[in-house]
C-alpha positions as a Markdown table, in Angstrom:
| # | Residue | x | y | z |
|---|---|---|---|---|
| 1 | Unk | -18.7 | -8.3 | -1.7 |
| 2 | Unk | -21.2 | -5.9 | -3.2 |
| 3 | Unk | -20.4 | -2.2 | -2.9 |
| 4 | Unk | -22.3 | -0.4 | -0.1 |
| 5 | Unk | -24.6 | 2.5 | -0.8 |
| 6 | Unk | -21.9 | 4.7 | 0.8 |
| 7 | Unk | -19.2 | 3.4 | -1.5 |
| 8 | Unk | -21.4 | 3.9 | -4.5 |
| 9 | Unk | -22.2 | 7.5 | -3.5 |
| 10 | Unk | -18.6 | 8.6 | -3.1 |
| 11 | Unk | -17.6 | 7.0 | -6.4 |
| 12 | Unk | -20.5 | 8.6 | -8.3 |
| 13 | Unk | -19.2 | 10.0 | -11.6 |
| 14 | Unk | -21.3 | 11.7 | -14.3 |
| 15 | Unk | -18.7 | 11.6 | -17.1 |
| 16 | Unk | -19.0 | 8.4 | -19.0 |
| 17 | Unk | -15.3 | 8.1 | -20.1 |
| 18 | Unk | -14.1 | 8.8 | -16.6 |
| 19 | Unk | -16.6 | 6.4 | -15.1 |
| 20 | Unk | -15.4 | 3.7 | -17.5 |
| 21 | Unk | -11.8 | 4.3 | -16.6 |
| 22 | Unk | -12.6 | 4.1 | -12.9 |
| 23 | Unk | -14.4 | 0.8 | -13.5 |
| 24 | Unk | -11.4 | -0.4 | -15.4 |
| 25 | Unk | -9.2 | 0.2 | -12.3 |
| 26 | Unk | -11.6 | -1.2 | -9.7 |
| 27 | Unk | -12.4 | -4.4 | -11.6 |
| 28 | Unk | -8.8 | -5.7 | -11.0 |
| 29 | Unk | -8.4 | -5.1 | -7.3 |
| 30 | Unk | -5.0 | -7.0 | -6.9 |
| 31 | Unk | -4.0 | -8.8 | -3.7 |
| 32 | Unk | -5.6 | -6.2 | -1.4 |
| 33 | Unk | -2.8 | -6.7 | 1.1 |
| 34 | Unk | -3.3 | -3.3 | 2.7 |
| 35 | Unk | -7.0 | -3.9 | 3.1 |
| 36 | Unk | -6.2 | -7.2 | 4.7 |
| 37 | Unk | -3.7 | -5.5 | 7.1 |
| 38 | Unk | -6.5 | -3.2 | 8.3 |
| 39 | Unk | -9.0 | -5.9 | 9.0 |
| 40 | Unk | -6.4 | -8.4 | 10.4 |
| 41 | Unk | -4.9 | -5.8 | 12.7 |
| 42 | Unk | -8.4 | -5.0 | 13.9 |
| 43 | Unk | -9.3 | -8.6 | 14.6 |
| 44 | Unk | -6.1 | -9.2 | 16.6 |
| 45 | Unk | -7.2 | -6.5 | 19.1 |
| 46 | Unk | -11.0 | -6.8 | 19.1 |
| 47 | Unk | -13.7 | -9.4 | 18.6 |
| 48 | Unk | -16.4 | -6.8 | 18.3 |
| 49 | Unk | -18.1 | -6.7 | 14.9 |
| 50 | Unk | -17.4 | -3.4 | 13.2 |
| 51 | Unk | -18.5 | -3.0 | 9.6 |
| 52 | Unk | -16.9 | 0.4 | 9.6 |
| 53 | Unk | -13.5 | -1.2 | 9.4 |
| 54 | Unk | -14.4 | -2.5 | 5.9 |
| 55 | Unk | -14.8 | 1.1 | 4.7 |
| 56 | Unk | -11.4 | 2.0 | 6.1 |
| 57 | Unk | -9.8 | -1.0 | 4.4 |
| 58 | Unk | -11.6 | 0.0 | 1.1 |
| 59 | Unk | -10.4 | 3.6 | 1.4 |
| 60 | Unk | -6.8 | 2.5 | 1.8 |
| 61 | Unk | -7.0 | 0.3 | -1.2 |
| 62 | Unk | -8.4 | 3.1 | -3.2 |
| 63 | Unk | -5.5 | 5.3 | -2.2 |
| 64 | Unk | -3.1 | 2.5 | -3.2 |
| 65 | Unk | -4.9 | 2.2 | -6.6 |
| 66 | Unk | -4.7 | 6.0 | -7.1 |
| 67 | Unk | -0.9 | 5.8 | -6.4 |
| 68 | Unk | -0.4 | 3.0 | -9.0 |
| 69 | Unk | -2.4 | 4.8 | -11.7 |
| 70 | Unk | -0.3 | 8.0 | -11.2 |
| 71 | Unk | 3.0 | 6.1 | -10.8 |
| 72 | Unk | 2.5 | 4.4 | -14.1 |
| 73 | Unk | 2.1 | 7.7 | -16.0 |
| 74 | Unk | 4.8 | 8.7 | -18.6 |
| 75 | Unk | 6.0 | 11.6 | -16.4 |
| 76 | Unk | 6.6 | 9.2 | -13.5 |
| 77 | Unk | 7.5 | 5.5 | -14.0 |
| 78 | Unk | 6.2 | 5.3 | -17.6 |
| 79 | Unk | 4.9 | 1.7 | -17.3 |
| 80 | Unk | 2.5 | 0.1 | -19.8 |
| 81 | Unk | 1.5 | -2.9 | -17.6 |
| 82 | Unk | -0.3 | -3.1 | -14.2 |
| 83 | Unk | -2.0 | -6.1 | -12.6 |
| 84 | Unk | -1.7 | -8.0 | -15.9 |
| 85 | Unk | -3.5 | -5.4 | -18.0 |
| 86 | Unk | -2.5 | -2.3 | -19.9 |
| 87 | Unk | -2.2 | 0.7 | -17.6 |
| 88 | Unk | -5.0 | 3.3 | -17.5 |
| 89 | Unk | -3.2 | 6.0 | -19.4 |
| 90 | Unk | -2.5 | 3.5 | -22.3 |
| 91 | Unk | -6.1 | 2.4 | -22.6 |
| 92 | Unk | -7.6 | 5.9 | -22.1 |
| 93 | Unk | -5.2 | 8.9 | -21.9 |
| 94 | Unk | -2.9 | 10.7 | -19.5 |
| 95 | Unk | -5.5 | 13.2 | -18.4 |
| 96 | Unk | -8.1 | 10.6 | -17.7 |
| 97 | Unk | -5.6 | 8.6 | -15.7 |
| 98 | Unk | -4.7 | 11.7 | -13.6 |
| 99 | Unk | -8.4 | 12.4 | -13.0 |
| 100 | Unk | -9.1 | 8.8 | -11.9 |
| 101 | Unk | -6.3 | 9.0 | -9.4 |
| 102 | Unk | -7.4 | 12.4 | -8.1 |
| 103 | Unk | -11.0 | 11.1 | -7.7 |
| 104 | Unk | -10.0 | 8.0 | -5.9 |
| 105 | Unk | -7.9 | 10.0 | -3.4 |
| 106 | Unk | -10.9 | 12.3 | -2.7 |
| 107 | Unk | -13.3 | 9.4 | -2.5 |
| 108 | Unk | -11.1 | 7.5 | 0.0 |
| 109 | Unk | -11.3 | 10.3 | 2.5 |
| 110 | Unk | -15.0 | 10.9 | 1.8 |
| 111 | Unk | -15.6 | 7.2 | 2.6 |
| 112 | Unk | -13.9 | 7.4 | 5.9 |
| 113 | Unk | -15.3 | 10.7 | 7.0 |
| 114 | Unk | -18.9 | 9.6 | 6.2 |
| 115 | Unk | -18.6 | 6.2 | 8.0 |
| 116 | Unk | -21.1 | 6.7 | 10.8 |
| 117 | Unk | -20.4 | 3.3 | 12.3 |
| 118 | Unk | -17.1 | 4.7 | 13.5 |
| 119 | Unk | -17.0 | 7.5 | 16.1 |
| 120 | Unk | -16.2 | 11.0 | 15.0 |
| 121 | Unk | -13.0 | 10.9 | 17.1 |
| 122 | Unk | -11.9 | 7.8 | 15.4 |
| 123 | Unk | -12.6 | 9.2 | 12.0 |
| 124 | Unk | -10.6 | 12.3 | 12.7 |
| 125 | Unk | -7.6 | 10.1 | 13.9 |
| 126 | Unk | -7.9 | 8.0 | 10.8 |
| 127 | Unk | -7.9 | 10.9 | 8.4 |
| 128 | Unk | -4.9 | 12.4 | 10.2 |
| 129 | Unk | -3.0 | 9.1 | 10.1 |
| 130 | Unk | -3.8 | 8.2 | 6.5 |
| 131 | Unk | -3.4 | 11.7 | 5.0 |
| 132 | Unk | 0.1 | 11.9 | 6.5 |
| 133 | Unk | 0.9 | 8.5 | 5.0 |
| 134 | Unk | 0.0 | 9.5 | 1.5 |
| 135 | Unk | 1.3 | 13.1 | 1.6 |
| 136 | Unk | 4.6 | 14.9 | 1.3 |
| 137 | Unk | 6.1 | 13.2 | 4.3 |
| 138 | Unk | 4.9 | 9.8 | 3.1 |
| 139 | Unk | 4.0 | 8.2 | -0.3 |
| 140 | Unk | 4.2 | 11.4 | -2.4 |
| 141 | Unk | 7.4 | 12.5 | -0.9 |
| 142 | Unk | 8.9 | 9.0 | -1.3 |
| 143 | Unk | 8.0 | 8.9 | -5.0 |
| 144 | Unk | 9.7 | 12.3 | -5.5 |
| 145 | Unk | 12.8 | 11.0 | -3.8 |
| 146 | Unk | 12.7 | 7.8 | -5.8 |
| 147 | Unk | 12.5 | 9.6 | -9.1 |
| 148 | Unk | 15.3 | 11.9 | -8.1 |
| 149 | Unk | 17.5 | 8.9 | -7.3 |
| 150 | Unk | 17.2 | 7.3 | -10.8 |
| 151 | Unk | 20.7 | 6.9 | -12.3 |
| 152 | Unk | 22.3 | 7.8 | -8.9 |
| 153 | Unk | 24.2 | 5.7 | -6.5 |
| 154 | Unk | 22.0 | 6.1 | -3.4 |
| 155 | Unk | 23.4 | 5.1 | 0.0 |
| 156 | Unk | 21.4 | 2.3 | 1.5 |
| 157 | Unk | 20.3 | 4.5 | 4.5 |
| 158 | Unk | 18.7 | 6.9 | 2.0 |
| 159 | Unk | 17.2 | 3.9 | 0.1 |
| 160 | Unk | 15.5 | 2.9 | 3.4 |
| 161 | Unk | 14.2 | 6.4 | 3.8 |
| 162 | Unk | 12.8 | 6.4 | 0.2 |
| 163 | Unk | 11.0 | 3.1 | 0.6 |
| 164 | Unk | 9.9 | 3.8 | 4.1 |
| 165 | Unk | 7.9 | 6.7 | 2.6 |
| 166 | Unk | 7.0 | 5.5 | -0.9 |
| 167 | Unk | 5.9 | 1.9 | 0.1 |
| 168 | Unk | 6.1 | 1.6 | 3.9 |
| 169 | Unk | 4.0 | 4.6 | 4.9 |
| 170 | Unk | 0.7 | 3.3 | 3.6 |
| 171 | Unk | 1.4 | -0.2 | 4.9 |
| 172 | Unk | 2.1 | 1.3 | 8.3 |
| 173 | Unk | -1.1 | 3.4 | 8.0 |
| 174 | Unk | -3.1 | 0.2 | 7.2 |
| 175 | Unk | -1.9 | -1.6 | 10.2 |
| 176 | Unk | -2.4 | 1.3 | 12.6 |
| 177 | Unk | -5.8 | 2.2 | 11.1 |
| 178 | Unk | -7.1 | -1.3 | 12.0 |
| 179 | Unk | -5.8 | -0.7 | 15.5 |
| 180 | Unk | -7.4 | 2.7 | 15.8 |
| 181 | Unk | -10.8 | 1.2 | 14.9 |
| 182 | Unk | -10.2 | -1.3 | 17.7 |
| 183 | Unk | -9.5 | 1.5 | 20.2 |
| 184 | Unk | -6.0 | 0.3 | 20.7 |
| 185 | Unk | -4.0 | 1.3 | 23.7 |
| 186 | Unk | -0.8 | 3.4 | 23.3 |
| 187 | Unk | 1.2 | 0.3 | 24.0 |
| 188 | Unk | -0.6 | -1.6 | 21.3 |
| 189 | Unk | 0.0 | 1.2 | 18.8 |
| 190 | Unk | 3.7 | 1.2 | 19.6 |
| 191 | Unk | 4.0 | -2.6 | 19.1 |
| 192 | Unk | 2.1 | -2.4 | 15.8 |
| 193 | Unk | 4.2 | 0.5 | 14.7 |
| 194 | Unk | 7.4 | -1.5 | 15.1 |
| 195 | Unk | 5.7 | -4.4 | 13.3 |
| 196 | Unk | 4.5 | -2.2 | 10.4 |
| 197 | Unk | 7.8 | -0.4 | 9.8 |
| 198 | Unk | 9.7 | -3.6 | 9.6 |
| 199 | Unk | 7.2 | -5.4 | 7.4 |
| 200 | Unk | 6.8 | -2.4 | 5.1 |
| 201 | Unk | 10.5 | -2.4 | 4.4 |
| 202 | Unk | 10.7 | -6.2 | 4.1 |
| 203 | Unk | 7.8 | -6.0 | 1.5 |
| 204 | Unk | 9.8 | -3.5 | -0.6 |
| 205 | Unk | 12.9 | -5.6 | -0.5 |
| 206 | Unk | 10.9 | -8.6 | -1.6 |
| 207 | Unk | 9.6 | -6.5 | -4.5 |
| 208 | Unk | 13.2 | -5.7 | -5.5 |
| 209 | Unk | 14.0 | -9.4 | -5.5 |
| 210 | Unk | 11.0 | -10.3 | -7.6 |
| 211 | Unk | 11.8 | -7.6 | -10.1 |
| 212 | Unk | 15.0 | -9.5 | -11.1 |
| 213 | Unk | 13.8 | -13.0 | -10.6 |
| 214 | Unk | 10.3 | -13.2 | -12.0 |
| 215 | Unk | 8.7 | -12.5 | -15.4 |
| 216 | Unk | 6.3 | -9.7 | -16.4 |
| 217 | Unk | 3.6 | -12.4 | -16.8 |
| 218 | Unk | 4.1 | -13.6 | -13.3 |
| 219 | Unk | 4.3 | -10.2 | -11.7 |
| 220 | Unk | 1.5 | -8.6 | -13.7 |
| 221 | Unk | 3.8 | -5.6 | -14.3 |
| 222 | Unk | 7.0 | -4.9 | -16.2 |
| 223 | Unk | 9.8 | -7.0 | -14.8 |
| 224 | Unk | 13.4 | -5.6 | -14.8 |
| 225 | Unk | 12.1 | -2.1 | -14.8 |
| 226 | Unk | 14.4 | -0.9 | -11.9 |
| 227 | Unk | 17.5 | -2.1 | -13.7 |
| 228 | Unk | 16.4 | -0.6 | -17.0 |
| 229 | Unk | 16.2 | 2.9 | -15.4 |
| 230 | Unk | 19.3 | 2.4 | -13.4 |
| 231 | Unk | 17.5 | 2.6 | -10.1 |
| 232 | Unk | 19.2 | 1.9 | -6.7 |
| 233 | Unk | 17.6 | -1.2 | -5.1 |
| 234 | Unk | 18.4 | -3.6 | -2.3 |
| 235 | Unk | 19.5 | -6.2 | -4.8 |
| 236 | Unk | 22.0 | -3.8 | -6.3 |
| 237 | Unk | 23.3 | -2.9 | -2.8 |
| 238 | Unk | 23.3 | -6.3 | -1.1 |
| 239 | Unk | 23.2 | -8.8 | -4.0 |
| 240 | Unk | 20.3 | -11.2 | -4.4 |
| 241 | Unk | 21.2 | -13.4 | -1.5 |
| 242 | Unk | 21.9 | -10.5 | 0.7 |
| 243 | Unk | 18.6 | -8.8 | -0.1 |
| 244 | Unk | 16.7 | -12.0 | 0.6 |
| 245 | Unk | 18.5 | -12.3 | 4.0 |
| 246 | Unk | 17.7 | -8.7 | 4.8 |
| 247 | Unk | 14.0 | -9.3 | 4.1 |
| 248 | Unk | 14.0 | -12.3 | 6.3 |
| 249 | Unk | 15.7 | -10.4 | 9.1 |
| 250 | Unk | 13.1 | -7.7 | 8.9 |
| 251 | Unk | 10.3 | -10.2 | 8.8 |
| 252 | Unk | 11.7 | -11.8 | 12.0 |
| 253 | Unk | 11.8 | -8.4 | 13.7 |
| 254 | Unk | 8.2 | -7.7 | 12.6 |
| 255 | Unk | 7.0 | -11.1 | 14.0 |
| 256 | Unk | 8.9 | -10.5 | 17.2 |
| 257 | Unk | 7.0 | -7.2 | 17.7 |
| 258 | Unk | 3.8 | -9.4 | 17.8 |
| 259 | Unk | 5.1 | -11.9 | 20.4 |
| 260 | Unk | 3.1 | -10.5 | 23.2 |
| 261 | Unk | -0.2 | -11.3 | 21.5 |
| 262 | Unk | 0.3 | -15.0 | 21.2 |
| 263 | Unk | -2.3 | -16.9 | 19.1 |
| 264 | Unk | -4.4 | -13.7 | 18.7 |
| 265 | Unk | -1.7 | -12.5 | 16.2 |
| 266 | Unk | -1.8 | -15.7 | 14.0 |
| 267 | Unk | -3.7 | -13.9 | 11.2 |
| 268 | Unk | -1.2 | -11.0 | 11.1 |
| 269 | Unk | 1.8 | -13.3 | 11.3 |
| 270 | Unk | 0.4 | -15.4 | 8.4 |
| 271 | Unk | -0.2 | -12.3 | 6.3 |
| 272 | Unk | 3.3 | -10.9 | 7.1 |
| 273 | Unk | 4.9 | -14.1 | 6.0 |
| 274 | Unk | 2.9 | -14.1 | 2.8 |
| 275 | Unk | 3.9 | -10.5 | 2.0 |
| 276 | Unk | 7.6 | -11.2 | 2.3 |
| 277 | Unk | 7.8 | -14.7 | 0.8 |
| 278 | Unk | 5.3 | -14.1 | -2.1 |
| 279 | Unk | 6.2 | -15.2 | -5.6 |
| 280 | Unk | 4.5 | -12.4 | -7.4 |
């Protein structure tokens, strides 16, 4: 899909090196699972065409991309590989990677706030939801907790808290953002909240399993990294079979939360299964 004029305007960058680094990030978009959660959640609740949903999905993917660029930095996870390519800071430098991430975060909220095909009320709700998901009580706070837990024996309840923030918060925001665009009822939001919390944690457990069962070439990122830095994971707590069983149990809970929607939820069900049973 070609970028819209709005997307181009909020990504406008006058510095050539920074623009090249930004293009380097955006040319490998990954699976776009969070964007698909936005649009699929919307379609479950509404058949009305709404091109504004695409901007919301794009914004959430930009936020995810920003988080990966920053997480890979030497001061954070110090990873040389992402989506099958050298990470941004290894191709350019740390400062450029930081600025790319900063710019993507700002651009994401600009894209939502300027999307005139969504009502002003909806845009305010979206900014409130998504900013909370990526802030100190969400993704950023979860990353801090995750880094602090390296080399420590973290209880599994604390591990759930870490990953509920670091990974699950933006997944939850993606699901609920699509629902907000569909003018979801309070009851719909509650059901989708249950779904999103369960699937977000199941997704992270699946990631822990893949880290010890797949190669770097398959994953597109460094395999075995969690073990190398002595990080607490679900596999370490529950064993490989136990972690897989926990992911399946959470997947079942997530799908159960969608039961009231019948066939309308087929797209979200299919996506949830793919997120948990993926091979990379």
